[in-house]
N, C-alpha and C positions, 0 to 999 in steps of 0.2 A: 241861818235860821234853824233852830233845833225844834223838832217835833216829837213830843212824847205822848204815848197813849197811856191812859190810866189802866189799872188792872181789870176793871169792869169792861172797858173798851176792848182790851185784848181778849177777854173771855168771849165777848160778843163776836169779835172777828174770828175767833176760833170756831164758834158755832157756825158762822157763815161758811168758812172754808170746809168744815165737815159736811155741811149741806151740799156744797158744790161737788164734793167727792161722791156723795150719794147720787147726785144727778148724773155724773159721769157713768156710774155703775148702771143706773137705769137706762141711760142712752145706749150703753153697750149691750146689755142683756135683753132688753125688750125686742129689738129687731131680731136677735137670735131666736127668741121664742116664737116670733111671727114668721118663721121660715125664710128670713133674709139673712141667714147666718154667714158672716165673713169673719174668719179667725183673726185677721189683722185688726179689724175694727174692735172686736171683743178685747183683744190684748191691749190696744191703745186706751180703751175706756177704763180697763182695770188698772193699768199703770197710772193713768192720770188720777184716778180715784185714790189710789194708794198714796200718790204724791201729795194730794190735798189733805188726806187724813193725817199724814206725817206732819205736814205744816200745821195742821190744827193742834196736834199734840205738842208741837214745839211752842206754839203760842200759849197753850195752857201752862206749860212749864215756865215760860217767861213771866206769865201773870203771877204764878205762885212765888217765883223768886222776888218779884216786886213787892208782894205782900209781906215777905219775911224781913 
């Protein structure tokens, strides 16, 4: 069974993954601001955020290729 997403669905999925990345940044930075600073947690949050943002950009590029 093949499953294909339309370009608008890919763009929406891209928005969702970008939002997840933003949540990871907030989850990593907010405790650091509230004096519960742990460098390992901060690094993990930032790395996960970057991974989701890259995935989001990849989905946008895929949606653009489908439109062309």
